[in-house]
MIPA-981183 format. One line per 8 residues: number of its first residue (from 1); for each residue x, y, z of C-alpha. Coordinates in nm, 4 decimals. Example, Ala and Ser with C-alpha at 12.3 -4.5 7.8 and 13.67 -1.06 7.14 Angstrom:
REM MIPA-981183
1 = 1.2300/-0.4500/0.7800  1.3670/-0.1060/0.7140
This chain:
REM MIPA-981183
1 = 2.7421/-0.0499/0.4449  2.6936/0.1387/0.7708  2.4591/-0.0328/1.0114  2.1231/0.1133/1.1108  2.2556/0.1521/1.4663  2.5676/0.3457/1.3610  2.3764/0.5752/1.1278  2.1003/0.6641/1.3747
9 = 2.2292/0.6355/1.7295  2.3590/0.9948/1.7295  2.0892/1.1313/1.5042  1.8422/1.3984/1.6084  1.5027/1.4761/1.4648  1.5800/1.6576/1.1396  1.4537/2.0108/1.0637  1.2815/1.8602/0.7593
17 = 1.0646/1.6613/0.9982  0.9449/1.9860/1.1573  0.8660/2.1164/0.8093  0.6771/1.7987/0.7173  0.4746/1.8242/1.0367  0.3853/2.1860/0.9631  0.3037/2.1005/0.6008  0.0766/1.8216/0.7143
25 = -0.0967/2.0452/0.9698  -0.1470/2.3133/0.7033  -0.3009/2.0620/0.4645  -0.5016/1.8982/0.7406  -0.6339/2.2265/0.8855  -0.8542/2.3042/0.5852  -1.0096/1.9616/0.5409  -1.1773/1.8857/0.8765
33 = -1.2874/2.2500/0.9001  -1.4683/2.2173/0.5704  -1.6267/1.8928/0.6851  -1.7425/2.0376/1.0162  -1.8490/2.3816/0.8974  -1.9108/2.3466/0.5261  -1.6558/2.6192/0.4549  -1.2855/2.6931/0.4609
41 = -1.1067/2.7049/0.7943  -0.9311/3.0242/0.9145  -0.5991/3.1211/0.7631  -0.2658/3.0167/0.9112  -0.2470/3.3200/1.1393  -0.5727/3.2134/1.2977  -0.4506/2.8575/1.3182  -0.1289/2.9714/1.4852
49 = -0.3315/3.1455/1.7570  -0.4770/2.8140/1.8665  -0.3247/2.6212/2.1543  -0.0210/2.4118/2.0847  0.0508/2.0887/2.2632  0.2667/2.2289/2.5434  0.0787/2.5587/2.5730  -0.2219/2.3952/2.7326
57 = -0.2412/2.3161/3.1021  -0.1796/1.9429/3.1086  -0.1243/1.7302/3.4121  0.2412/1.6355/3.4684  0.3512/1.8139/3.1512  0.6888/1.9063/3.2978  0.7454/1.5469/3.4020  0.6797/1.4346/3.0454
65 = 0.9153/1.6999/2.9069  1.1973/1.5778/3.1272  1.1708/1.2315/2.9763  1.1773/1.3446/2.6136  1.4809/1.3929/2.3932  1.5534/1.7647/2.3321  1.4778/1.7305/1.9601  1.1380/1.5765/2.0357
73 = 1.0622/1.8628/2.2746  1.1551/2.1082/1.9989  0.9291/1.9267/1.7554  0.6338/1.9549/1.9927  0.7047/2.3247/2.0543  0.6757/2.3916/1.6816  0.3677/2.1929/1.5799  0.0012/2.2736/1.6329
81 = -0.2082/2.0575/1.8600  -0.4753/1.9238/1.6221  -0.8345/1.8622/1.7130  -0.9422/1.4982/1.7424  -0.9575/1.2980/1.4184  -0.6200/1.4215/1.2991  -0.6181/1.1769/1.0073  -0.7915/0.8668/0.8778
89 = -0.6027/0.6299/1.1099  -0.4931/0.8580/1.3953  -0.6635/1.0790/1.6494  -0.4354/1.3478/1.7934  -0.1046/1.4208/1.9704  -0.0885/1.2198/2.2927  0.2801/1.1887/2.3928  0.2304/0.8613/2.5782
97 = 0.5496/0.6991/2.7039  0.5159/0.3362/2.6066  0.8136/0.1202/2.6952  0.5798/-0.1282/2.8594  0.4562/-0.2301/2.5134  0.8113/-0.3183/2.4016  0.9443/-0.5701/2.6446  1.2061/-0.7059/2.4034
105 = 1.3988/-0.3784/2.3991  1.6487/-0.2417/2.6509  1.6593/0.1362/2.6720  2.0027/0.2937/2.6507  1.8625/0.6221/2.7838  1.9444/0.6596/3.1503  1.6323/0.8166/3.2979  1.4110/0.8429/2.9934
113 = 1.1734/0.5963/2.8382  1.2739/0.5015/2.4879  0.9417/0.4749/2.3016  0.6814/0.7504/2.2773  0.3413/0.7322/2.1072  0.3132/1.0701/1.9344  -0.0247/1.0195/1.7619  -0.2683/0.7576/1.8909
121 = -0.4691/0.5238/1.6682  -0.8286/0.6350/1.6232  -1.0540/0.4285/1.8508  -1.2971/0.3469/1.5663  -1.0448/0.0862/1.4490  -1.1025/-0.1210/1.7621  -0.9542/-0.1907/2.1004  -0.5878/-0.2266/2.2007
129 = -0.4874/0.0770/1.9946  -0.1290/0.2022/1.9852  -0.0290/0.4643/1.7276  0.2642/0.6394/1.5618  0.5577/0.5301/1.7718  0.8811/0.7278/1.8063  1.2082/0.5640/1.9107  1.4069/0.8239/2.1073
137 = 1.7245/0.6209/2.0833  1.7393/0.5841/1.7035  1.5146/0.8818/1.6166  1.2950/0.6758/1.3873  0.9192/0.6175/1.3800  0.6766/0.3446/1.2822  0.3012/0.2977/1.3026  0.1792/-0.0130/1.4856
145 = -0.1984/0.0376/1.4839  -0.2561/-0.1887/1.7852  -0.0640/-0.3485/2.0698  -0.0739/-0.6736/1.8709  0.1587/-0.5205/1.6062  0.4864/-0.4674/1.7981  0.6261/-0.8041/1.6910  0.6503/-0.6471/1.3434
153 = 0.8808/-0.3687/1.4660  1.0822/-0.5185/1.7514  1.3522/-0.5988/1.8342  1.4330/-0.2819/1.6443  1.7735/-0.4056/1.5256  1.5992/-0.7012/1.3581  1.3260/-0.4882/1.1969  1.5274/-0.1933/1.0664
161 = 1.3216/-0.1740/0.7465  1.0061/-0.0916/0.9424  1.1430/0.2266/1.1056  1.1612/0.5592/0.9204  1.2205/0.9288/0.9837  0.8935/1.0716/1.1147  0.8875/1.3059/0.8151  0.8571/1.0009/0.5873
169 = 0.5297/0.8983/0.7515  0.3948/1.2537/0.7455  0.5011/1.3019/0.3833  0.3131/0.9898/0.2768  0.0031/1.1215/0.4511  0.0411/1.4580/0.2745  0.0662/1.2763/-0.0589  -0.2571/1.0861/0.0064
177 = -0.4354/1.4119/0.0886  -0.3038/1.5966/-0.2161  -0.3954/1.3187/-0.4594  -0.7457/1.2693/-0.3172  -0.6883/0.9174/-0.1874  -0.8102/1.0294/0.1557  -1.0567/1.3185/0.1782  -1.3127/1.4872/0.3990
185 = -1.6608/1.5880/0.2888  -1.8507/1.8979/0.4098  -2.1857/1.7432/0.3212  -2.4077/1.5704/0.5716  -2.3883/1.1977/0.5090  -2.7627/1.1797/0.4350  -2.7094/1.4239/0.1479  -2.4485/1.2062/-0.0228
193 = -2.5868/0.9912/-0.3098  -2.5990/0.6233/-0.2193  -2.3611/0.5152/-0.4969  -2.1034/0.7708/-0.3867  -2.1332/0.6792/-0.0186  -2.0918/0.3115/-0.1049  -1.7695/0.3776/-0.2944  -1.5724/0.4965/0.0089
201 = -1.5151/0.3965/0.3698  -1.5432/0.6455/0.6536  -1.3663/0.6863/0.9861  -1.4970/0.9957/1.1580  -1.4595/1.2928/0.9241  -1.2255/1.1107/0.6889  -1.2968/0.9028/0.3793  -1.0760/0.6399/0.2176
209 = -1.1341/0.5947/-0.1565  -1.0567/0.2532/-0.3084  -0.8959/0.4407/-0.5971  -0.8792/0.7973/-0.7231  -0.8208/0.9666/-1.0585  -0.4597/1.0418/-0.9674  -0.3964/0.6695/-0.9137  -0.5392/0.5831/-1.2543
217 = -0.3135/0.8419/-1.4187  0.0007/0.7393/-1.2302  -0.0606/0.3700/-1.3014  -0.1083/0.4390/-1.6723  0.2131/0.6444/-1.6715  0.4000/0.3615/-1.4955  0.2782/0.1048/-1.7477  0.3698/0.3264/-2.0418
225 = 0.7200/0.3768/-1.8964  0.7556/0.0010/-1.8559  0.6400/-0.0642/-2.2123  0.8844/0.1957/-2.3445  1.1700/0.0346/-2.1488  1.0987/-0.3011/-2.3125  1.0399/-0.1603/-2.6609  1.3758/0.0182/-2.6497
233 = 1.5414/-0.3268/-2.6650  1.3346/-0.4601/-2.9580  1.4245/-0.3833/-3.3187  1.1099/-0.5197/-3.4855  0.7920/-0.4162/-3.3048  0.4389/-0.5350/-3.3808  0.2592/-0.3165/-3.6397  0.0502/-0.1260/-3.3842
241 = 0.0302/0.2528/-3.3610  0.2191/0.3825/-3.0557  -0.0835/0.5540/-2.8973  -0.3382/0.2749/-2.9566  -0.5197/0.2006/-2.6270  -0.4893/-0.1560/-2.4997  -0.8694/-0.1975/-2.4827  -1.1784/-0.0192/-2.6007
249 = -1.4857/0.0121/-2.3803  -1.6701/-0.2302/-2.6077  -1.3997/-0.4930/-2.5608  -1.4168/-0.4539/-2.1840  -1.7965/-0.4804/-2.1987  -1.7485/-0.8167/-2.3699  -1.5381/-0.9278/-2.0713  -1.8011/-0.7923/-1.8232
257 = -1.5642/-0.5394/-1.6711  -1.7817/-0.3016/-1.4598  -1.8392/0.0498/-1.5895  -1.7096/0.2066/-1.2676  -1.3898/0.0413/-1.1496  -1.0160/0.1024/-1.1443  -0.9321/-0.1486/-1.4175  -1.1512/0.0031/-1.6912
265 = -0.9922/0.3513/-1.7170  -0.6432/0.2032/-1.6842  -0.6923/-0.0464/-1.9675  -0.8585/0.2098/-2.1955  -0.5886/0.4734/-2.1399  -0.2669/0.2707/-2.1397  -0.0852/0.2272/-2.4707  -0.0873/-0.1183/-2.6290
273 = 0.2554/-0.2845/-2.5915  0.3966/-0.3593/-2.9361  0.5375/-0.6964/-2.8350  0.4060/-1.0288/-2.7068  0.5575/-1.0996/-2.3629  0.5258/-0.8382/-2.0872  0.6993/-1.0361/-1.8100  0.8602/-1.3811/-1.7894
281 = 0.5945/-1.6202/-1.9154  0.3148/-1.3577/-1.9198  0.1585/-1.2301/-2.2413  0.0019/-0.9049/-2.3535  -0.3753/-0.9539/-2.4145  -0.3743/-0.8769/-2.7875  -0.6538/-1.1335/-2.8443  -0.9584/-0.9663/-2.6890
289 = -1.1871/-1.2673/-2.7378  -0.9402/-1.4885/-2.5516  -0.9125/-1.2240/-2.2796  -1.2876/-1.2342/-2.2200  -1.3013/-1.6144/-2.2306  -1.0429/-1.6734/-1.9600  -1.2040/-1.4564/-1.6919  -1.3115/-1.7034/-1.4230
297 = -1.4066/-1.4737/-1.1354  -1.6615/-1.2356/-1.2877  -1.9789/-1.4458/-1.2843  -2.3167/-1.2982/-1.1891  -2.4092/-1.2848/-0.8199  -2.0449/-1.2989/-0.7240  -2.1017/-1.1289/-0.3870  -1.8120/-0.8911/-0.4453
305 = -1.8577/-0.5418/-0.5807  -1.5678/-0.5714/-0.8266  -1.4171/-0.9108/-0.9184  -1.0611/-0.9848/-1.0201  -0.9682/-0.9839/-1.3881  -0.6799/-1.1726/-1.5424  -0.4804/-0.8911/-1.7030  -0.1682/-1.0724/-1.8221
313 = -0.2154/-1.4479/-1.8511  0.0515/-1.7168/-1.8601  0.1594/-1.7578/-2.2234  0.1568/-2.1352/-2.1707  -0.2107/-2.2065/-2.1013  -0.1221/-2.5409/-1.9438  0.0514/-2.3619/-1.6549  -0.2502/-2.3445/-1.4250
321 = -0.3053/-2.3583/-1.0501  -0.5493/-2.5816/-0.8675  -0.8345/-2.3973/-0.6994  -0.7558/-2.4034/-0.3283  -0.8424/-2.2281/-0.0038  -0.5947/-1.9435/-0.0600  -0.7396/-1.8633/-0.4036  -1.0937/-1.8943/-0.2714
329 = -1.0247/-1.6536/0.0159  -0.8541/-1.3884/-0.1988  -1.0910/-1.3957/-0.4948  -1.4233/-1.4802/-0.3285  -1.3900/-1.3875/0.0394  -1.6532/-1.5398/0.2673  -1.8878/-1.6519/-0.0120  -2.0326/-2.0000/0.0158
337 = -2.1320/-2.0409/-0.3492  -1.8429/-2.0117/-0.5912  -1.8202/-2.1243/-0.9558  -1.5148/-2.3424/-0.8956  -1.4579/-2.6664/-0.7095  -1.1507/-2.7751/-0.5189  -0.8731/-2.8803/-0.7573  -1.0370/-2.7154/-1.0608
345 = -0.7692/-2.5597/-1.2795  -0.7391/-2.1782/-1.2687  -0.5492/-1.9717/-1.5289  -0.2370/-1.8164/-1.3819  -0.0899/-1.4720/-1.4328  -0.1354/-1.1175/-1.3087  -0.4853/-1.0425/-1.1763  -0.6421/-0.7174/-1.0650
353 = -0.7521/-0.7094/-0.7030  -1.0963/-0.8228/-0.5934  -1.2597/-0.5233/-0.4269  -1.4997/-0.5601/-0.1345  -1.6554/-0.2364/-0.0103  -1.7089/-0.3856/0.3371  -1.3362/-0.3549/0.4101  -1.2376/-0.0245/0.5668
361 = -0.9278/0.0513/0.3585  -0.9607/-0.1854/0.0638  -0.7371/-0.1057/-0.2326  -0.9023/-0.1450/-0.5724  -0.5817/-0.0500/-0.7542  -0.4120/-0.3611/-0.6189  -0.3058/-0.6859/-0.7865  -0.2465/-1.0547/-0.7211
369 = 0.0193/-1.2488/-0.9116  -0.1175/-1.6044/-0.9214  0.1643/-1.8498/-0.9934  0.1419/-2.2128/-1.1131  0.3727/-2.3249/-0.8331  0.3862/-2.2823/-0.4577  0.6311/-2.0392/-0.3026  0.8562/-2.1498/-0.0199
377 = 0.7617/-2.5184/-0.0508  0.9986/-2.6016/0.2333  0.8756/-2.4375/0.5544  1.2273/-2.4394/0.6995  1.3676/-2.2422/0.4050  1.4854/-1.8989/0.5229  1.6466/-1.7838/0.1963  1.3105/-1.7453/0.0266
385 = 1.0705/-1.4875/-0.1141  0.9821/-1.2024/0.1204  0.7061/-0.9466/0.1448  0.7435/-0.5702/0.1851  0.7435/-0.5881/0.5645  1.0409/-0.8262/0.5526  0.8468/-1.1367/0.6526  0.8897/-1.4554/0.4553
393 = 0.6026/-1.5549/0.2292  0.3742/-1.8209/0.3698  0.4924/-2.1705/0.2915  0.2827/-2.3061/0.0052  0.1421/-1.9692/-0.1055  0.0636/-1.9142/-0.4735  -0.0112/-1.5386/-0.4509  0.2101/-1.3576/-0.1978
401 = 0.4966/-1.2571/-0.4263  0.5457/-0.8755/-0.4328  0.2764/-0.8217/-0.1669  0.2801/-0.5985/0.1443  0.2846/-0.8595/0.4191  0.1139/-0.8330/0.7562  0.2423/-0.4924/0.8733  0.1884/-0.1477/0.7201
409 = 0.4264/0.1076/0.8750  0.2437/0.4086/0.7256  -0.1115/0.3153/0.8217  -0.3823/0.0596/0.7558  -0.3724/-0.3152/0.7186  -0.4735/-0.6040/0.4917  -0.4888/-0.4159/0.1606  -0.3230/-0.5401/-0.1572
417 = -0.0044/-0.3967/-0.3010  -0.0737/-0.1386/-0.5720  -0.0347/-0.2283/-0.9389  0.1648/0.0889/-1.0005  0.4344/-0.0223/-0.7566  0.4608/-0.3648/-0.9197  0.5056/-0.2130/-1.2661  0.7705/0.0263/-1.1325
425 = 0.9555/-0.2724/-0.9817  0.9377/-0.4614/-1.3096  1.0790/-0.1557/-1.4864  1.3764/-0.1655/-1.2487  1.4296/-0.5342/-1.3302  1.4472/-0.4507/-1.7017  1.6708/-0.1486/-1.6574  1.9100/-0.3332/-1.4230
433 = 1.9381/-0.6315/-1.6565  1.7904/-0.8831/-1.4129  1.5253/-0.9473/-1.6769  1.6351/-0.9563/-2.0407  1.4432/-0.8664/-2.3540  1.4295/-1.0687/-2.6759  1.2497/-1.0227/-3.0052  0.9060/-1.1066/-2.8516
441 = 0.9467/-0.9115/-2.5298  1.0628/-1.0122/-2.1828  1.2463/-1.3433/-2.1952  1.1973/-1.6479/-1.9756  0.9117/-1.8684/-1.8641  0.6840/-1.8057/-1.5690  0.9157/-2.0281/-1.3625  1.1543/-1.7301/-1.3635
449 = 0.9591/-1.5992/-1.0643  1.0927/-1.8972/-0.8649  1.4212/-1.7051/-0.8468  1.2602/-1.5284/-0.5489  1.2925/-1.8556/-0.3563  1.6439/-1.9265/-0.4808  1.8532/-1.6475/-0.3346  1.7187/-1.3514/-0.5369
457 = 1.4335/-1.2440/-0.3094  1.5420/-0.8776/-0.3199  1.4709/-0.8689/-0.6954  1.1138/-0.9805/-0.6235  1.0493/-0.7565/-0.3264  0.8845/-0.4138/-0.3104  1.0033/-0.1710/-0.0441  0.7461/-0.0554/0.2149
465 = 0.5232/0.2302/0.1066  0.1681/0.3387/0.1751
């Protein structure tokens, strides 16, 4: 396989990147204008008449141009200079030469600095901001929000998976706008109903939604694809109609699932799997009474807006985990009063994410796979499970398998991996034959997930995404 260096060292910024930048600006141009003015912004001809980055009188602009790669200069000649608050996480075009933030790298460019911050991080996220960083040597970009993040992207040759064509970052942002994950709102904040305002987090004109209708639909579609992939290997399916929903609203009421949350519409729309085992050692919740009985995190006064629910429990109920600090932090946050004591047994399996509206980009469509064994038990083990950002899971963790990690190259930080992406990965494991299917569903015990620590980490790893 060609190395990252060989593939990219002669590369230039692709024309598709210019197109992605223009597409993003077109999408972006209507949204802040509506928020500021309560109406649509001017058409593209009017937008094109506005100043572009290099058309304005800027101090030392020629000196900056001389230090930029020709393709980066062309990119800046073709894009519009946005007003402040360009997106949820970024402010505007800044073109700040930033080699001083990357002391581990040697520039191969003779008189030019290698790293350029194209868009700076919005200041509302705190001090020490950095931004969308462009590597002029390899023509790849990443998004370290702050100056504390560079150890996740350098040395570049050791963090190849965290650098992407700039169009990849912009395309992800466009997707979030189109699907309604990030929006603007033309209404004055005082005119927004309290329940609606509480269900989103704001940075300037932009709003992050913990989940949106498009995410419910795409997650349901992913789960139905996964179910179909398994059922295609089973000759004798359970006598359940193909389009029977997994849960009714009444059954979810019995389990105290909130009326307004991501889990409810997913579980009432997804088709019931016509088999018993949905992953190694995890069972489909056909018994609704048992499903309600094993929920341990949904007690009254929980302090969290939406608790975690055990979606697919370990088929062997004796395979539990002891309640510990990691479980407490993920499922109860900073609460002092919790319904469990240290070393109490906790059912294991796939949980929905606990959602706390105090977090600025919390992801309600996320998950936590709680295992009955610790990952990477030997701290010195390097051939072990890894997270999306390429970092090894924490030694002794019970919940980090398939998760993002500590760095988010497309924006944000600290949110859980999305359930849709996990189900898509599991589908790949079925279709590739890594997981096999028997008469009751996916074969193997829950210990199968230990393969991630035994040389098969790539099978239990989800590539970086937003």
